[in-house]
Structure formats: structure tokens, C-alpha cells
C-alpha positions in Angstrom: -14.1 21.4 -8.1 -15.9 24.3 -7.2 -14.0 27.4 -5.9 -14.6 27.2 -2.4 -13.2 23.5 -2.3 -10.3 24.5 -4.3 -9.6 27.5 -1.8 -10.0 25.0 0.9 -7.3 22.9 -0.6 -4.9 25.9 -1.1 -5.3 26.8 2.7 -4.8 23.3 3.8 -1.8 22.9 1.8 -0.6 26.3 2.9 -0.9 25.0 6.5 1.5 22.3 6.0 4.0 24.5 4.0 3.8 27.0 6.9 4.3 24.3 9.6 7.3 23.0 7.8 8.9 26.4 7.4 8.3 27.2 11.0 9.9 23.8 11.8 13.0 24.5 9.6 13.5 27.9 11.3 13.1 26.3 14.7 15.8 23.7 13.7 18.3 26.3 12.5 17.9 28.6 15.5 18.5 25.5 18.2 14.7 25.3 19.3 14.7 21.9 17.6 17.5 19.5 17.5 18.1 16.3 15.6 17.7 15.2 12.2 14.6 16.8 10.5 13.1 16.0 6.9 10.7 18.2 5.4 8.1 17.7 2.8 8.0 21.4 1.2 6.9 20.8 -2.5 4.8 17.5 -1.7 1.6 19.3 0.1 -1.0 17.8 -2.4 -0.9 14.2 -1.5 -1.7 14.4 2.1 -4.2 17.0 1.3 -6.1 15.0 -1.2 -5.8 11.7 0.3 -6.5 12.4 4.1 -9.9 13.9 3.0 -11.1 10.2 1.9 -10.2 8.5 5.4 -12.6 7.8 7.9 -11.9 8.1 11.7 -11.2 4.5 12.0 -8.9 4.1 9.2 -5.2 3.8 10.0 -2.5 6.2 8.3 1.3 5.2 8.3 3.8 7.7 7.2 7.5 7.9 6.6 10.0 10.1 8.4 8.8 13.0 6.2 5.3 12.6 7.5 4.6 15.9 9.3 2.3 17.1 6.5 0.5 13.7 6.4 -0.2 13.9 10.3 -1.4 17.5 10.0 -3.7 16.6 7.2 -5.0 14.0 9.4 -6.1 16.4 12.1 -3.0 16.3 14.6 -2.9 19.7 16.1 0.1 21.8 14.8 0.8 23.1 18.5 1.4 19.7 19.9 3.4 18.6 16.9 5.5 21.4 17.3 5.9 20.9 21.1 6.9 17.3 20.4 9.6 18.6 17.8 10.9 20.8 20.5 11.1 18.1 23.1 8.4 19.9 25.2 6.2 18.1 27.8 3.0 18.9 25.8 4.1 17.3 22.9 1.8 14.7 21.2 4.2 12.0 22.8 5.4 14.1 25.4 8.7 15.1 23.7 9.6 11.6 23.4 9.2 10.9 19.7 10.4 14.1 18.2 10.4 14.6 14.4 10.8 11.4 13.0 9.1 9.1 15.4 5.8 10.9 16.9 2.8 8.9 16.6 -1.1 10.1 17.5 -3.5 7.1 16.9 -6.3 9.2 18.5 -6.3 10.9 15.3 -5.9 7.7 13.1 -2.0 8.6 12.7 -0.2 5.6 13.6 3.1 7.1 13.3 6.3 7.7 11.4 9.2 5.3 10.9 12.9 5.9 10.1 13.4 2.3 8.7 12.8 2.9 5.1 9.9 0.8 3.7 8.8 -0.4 7.3 5.4 1.4 7.0 4.2 -1.0 4.4 4.3 -4.3 6.5 3.0 -2.6 9.4 -0.1 -1.3 7.5 -0.4 -4.6 6.1 -0.8 -6.1 9.9 -3.2 -3.4 10.7 -5.3 -4.0 7.7 -5.3 -7.9 8.7 -6.3 -7.0 12.2 -9.3 -4.8 10.9 -10.6 -8.0 9.2 -11.1 -9.8 12.5 -11.8 -6.8 15.0 -15.0 -5.5 13.4 -13.6 -2.1 12.7 -13.9 -2.3 8.7 -10.6 -0.1 8.8 -8.8 0.5 5.6 -4.8 1.1 6.1 -3.2 3.6 3.9 0.8 3.7 4.0 2.9 6.3 2.6 6.5 5.5 1.2 9.2 7.1 -1.0 10.2 5.7 -4.5 13.4 4.2 -3.1 11.4 2.3 -0.3 9.8 0.2 -3.0 13.0 -1.5 -3.6 13.2 -3.0 -0.1 12.5 -6.5 0.4 10.1 -5.9 3.2 8.2 -3.7 1.0 7.9 -6.6 -1.8 6.7 -8.9 1.0 4.0 -6.6 2.2 2.9 -5.9 -1.3 2.7 -9.5 -2.1 0.7 -10.4 1.2 -1.7 -7.6 0.8 -2.6 -8.8 -2.8 -2.5 -12.5 -1.9 -5.0 -12.1 1.0 -6.9 -9.3 -0.7 -6.4 -7.0 2.3 -7.8 -3.3 2.5 -4.7 -1.5 2.1 -3.8 1.7 0.0 0.0 2.0 -0.8 1.0 5.5 -1.6 4.3 6.0 -3.0 5.5 9.8 -3.1 7.8 9.5 -6.1 9.9 12.8 -5.9 12.4 11.4 -8.2 15.0 11.1 -5.4 15.8 8.2 -3.4 17.6 10.0 -0.6 20.5 11.6 -2.8 20.2 9.3 -5.8 17.9 9.8 -8.9 15.3 6.9 -9.1 15.7 6.4 -12.6 19.3 5.3 -12.0 18.0 2.6 -9.6 15.5 0.7 -11.3 14.9 -1.0 -14.7 11.5 0.5 -15.1 10.8 3.9 -13.6 7.1 4.0 -13.6 7.0 2.3 -10.4 3.0 2.0 -10.5 3.6 -0.8 -13.1 4.7 -3.0 -10.5 1.2 -3.4 -9.2 0.3 -5.8 -12.1 3.0 -8.4 -11.0 1.5 -8.4 -7.6 -1.9 -8.9 -8.9 -3.6 -5.5 -7.5 -4.8 -2.5 -9.2 -2.3 0.5 -9.7 -2.1 4.2 -11.1 0.3 6.8 -11.8 -1.1 10.0 -10.4 -0.5 13.9 -10.5 0.9 14.3 -6.8 0.8 18.0 -7.2 -3.1 18.0 -7.8 -5.0 17.4 -4.5 -8.0 16.8 -6.6 -6.5 14.3 -8.8 -5.2 12.5 -5.6 -8.4 12.8 -3.6 -10.2 11.1 -6.7 -7.6 8.3 -7.1 -7.5 7.5 -3.3 -11.4 7.8 -3.2 -11.6 4.8 -5.8 -8.8 3.0 -3.9 -10.5 3.3 -0.7 -13.7 2.3 -2.1 -12.1 -0.8 -3.5 -10.6 -1.8 -0.4 -13.7 -1.5 1.6 -15.5 -3.5 -0.7 -13.0 -6.5 -0.5 -11.3 -6.0 -3.8 -8.1 -5.9 -2.2 -5.0 -3.4 -2.4 -4.0 -0.7 -4.6 -0.8 0.9 -5.4 -0.8 4.7 -6.2 2.5 6.4 -7.4 2.1 10.2 -6.6 4.3 12.2 -9.0 5.9 15.2 -6.9 8.9 17.0 -6.0 10.7 18.1 -2.8 11.8 21.8 -3.0 14.2 21.2 -0.2 16.9 18.8 0.7 16.6 15.3 1.6 17.4 16.6 5.4 18.0 19.9 6.8 21.7 20.6 6.2 21.8 18.6 2.7 24.1 20.7 0.6 21.9 19.4 -2.6 25.0 19.2 -4.8 23.3 16.1 -6.4 20.4 18.4 -8.1 20.4 18.4 -12.2 20.6 21.7 -13.7 17.3 23.7 -13.8 15.6 21.0 -11.7 14.5 23.2 -9.0 13.4 26.2 -11.3 11.2 23.5 -13.3 9.8 22.0 -9.8 8.9 25.5 -8.2 6.8 26.4 -11.3 4.9 22.9 -11.1 4.7 22.6 -7.2 1.1 22.4 -6.0 0.7 25.7 -4.2 2.0 27.9 -7.0 0.1 25.9 -9.4 -3.3 26.1 -7.6 -2.9 29.8 -6.9 -2.2 30.5 -10.5 -5.4 28.5 -11.6 -7.6 30.2 -9.0 -6.3 33.6 -10.2 -7.1 32.7 -14.0 -10.8 31.5 -12.7 -11.3 35.0 -11.5 -10.8 34.6 -7.6 -9.8 37.6 -6.2 -6.2 37.9 -5.1 -6.9 39.2 -1.6 -8.7 35.6 -1.1 -5.9 33.8 -2.5 -3.2 35.4 -0.4 -5.7 35.3 2.6 -4.9 31.1 2.4 -1.4 32.0 3.0 -1.6 34.5 5.9 -4.0 32.6 7.9 -1.8 29.5 7.8 1.3 31.4 8.6 -0.5 33.2 11.3 -1.6 30.1 12.9 1.7 28.5 12.8 3.4 31.1 14.4 0.7 31.1 17.3 1.4 27.1 17.5 5.2 27.7 17.8 5.0 30.3 20.6 2.6 28.2 22.7 4.7 25.1 21.9 7.9 26.9 23.1 6.3 28.5 26.3 5.6 24.9 27.1 7.9 23.1 29.9 10.7 20.7 28.5 10.1 17.1 28.9 11.2 15.5 31.7 14.3 13.2 31.2 13.2 10.7 33.7 9.9 9.9 31.5 12.1 9.0 28.6 11.4 5.1 29.0 7.8 5.7 30.0 5.7 3.4 27.4 8.7 1.3 26.5 8.0 -2.2 26.5 10.3 -5.3 25.8 
């Protein structure tokens, strides 16, 4: 990939990192309340994957989905306003950090039920077969979510009906507070794909170019009627499962190794080795941080959401 494209990836990843760091600061100073799950260290997945989606495609994320939404084109100011319970939030302050959605950007929301995005994405893909949209559904889950019964049913149905779904598992080695290799007999989760009768691949989830190439192939397969794909992106989260997590479960030296291999640090080293001036590399960070400072200031200046609107758009 040529240098300008790699610099663009670096900036896109820094935008996610800066958004998450600003959100963490807002949560700690009380501007945001409630449970918040950050994706610091996992920026390469959304940057690589979302570049291969069309406007009509449907993306479904986990409660750790802020980076996926940003990469899909959801405005940072509207997201931070949502997290802060402001009326100008993408859902008027009703969804918060773990439940917001922005279908106008092809981002069909987060979900706090582990693994729930998989069957919902299968439904979207099935609907796309009949509504003429030609959409591909891409759904993101964590490694632990692949052990859920609903996930198994979704994978099986997608394969049986050859539905246009891309299942992306972000394997950050931790299923909440338990290491995934202590929860499964076969820790290479992508190998499950063969049992369902679909394509599967393990991908370097800290390399946006590798993710992009794998998703491009999977999306093309889906559009061509060849059915779903299971992609296992190997990555790490550099923060706790949630803000406030003491992380006492971490293994010795784990975070030091993860910080060496995390996507932003790695790509910056590669660009420096390729002769890119340090000022250009640093510019990717400073522009992203400045953008998020402006977005946060505008979000916090907006009026709080009206509590009387809490039940708007709720149907039973």
C-alpha cells in the first residue's frame, strides 16, 4: 500500500484512539455516566473493514463499538453528545455509550447482549435478499460471543441459506475477564467455519491493510452469492473490559507486549522506517486529537436531553 494510503490509515486509527481517550476523560470527570467499554488497541479492524462497505450495507457492532461507528462515518460530535446525554446526540441522548445507532450511516447499532448482533445481521442479510438492496451485513463480536447459543444458530442459518453475511470476531484474548484459551478446546476460533460449511480465516487484526484485504474478499464472496465468511481478527485491548476494571487478571508482561504490537505504534514505526518524515506521522495524531477536542466541546455545550422524551420511539 502506498505511503499516502498508509498515512490515511494511521490518521483514521488515531481518530478512533482520540475519540476513546476523550470519552474516557469525560467518563472520569462525570460528563458521561454509565458503563463504558473502550476499544483502545483495536483500531485496525474498523478502519480496514469499513473501507470495504457500501452505503447500503449494514454494520452491527458490540457494546465496544464506538470505533466501528466512527469508521462507518458517524460524526464524532453527535456520538460524544449521545454519550453525554445531550439532545443533539445521534439518538437524542437516549442510547448512550452502549446502545446508540445511526442507520443513516449504515451503522445499525450496538448491543449489550453478548452475541446478539449475529442473528440480527442474519435477519438483515435475509431481508436484503428480498428488498432489492443487495446489501451485505457485517457483524462484529468478541471471542467469547462465539460460545453463545444464538451465535451458533446464526452461523448455521447463514451458511445453510448462503446469506451475504461477514462475521467478524475481534479476538482480543479475553472474554470479559477470562482468557479465551481457558474456555474452548480449540483456541483458533476461525476453524469453526468449516463445521458450518463456510469460508473462514484468521487475520492480523492489528494491520488495517490485512483486515481490508480479508474483508474485501469476504464481501465479494457474499455479493456473488457464495455465502458467509467467518474472520477472526487477532488483536488486543490495551484497557480494561470496562472503565473501572482493575485488570488484576492480566498475565505478567502481557500489556508490555501488546503495546509493542498495537496497530498505531506498529504502523508509525513502519512509516518511519520507510522514510516518512516524523512531522507527517505526528500530524496524524495532532489532527485527530484536535478534532475530538472540538467535538467534545461542542457536545458538552449542547442542551441536556429532555427526560420527557425517554419513551419516544419505543414500541411494544
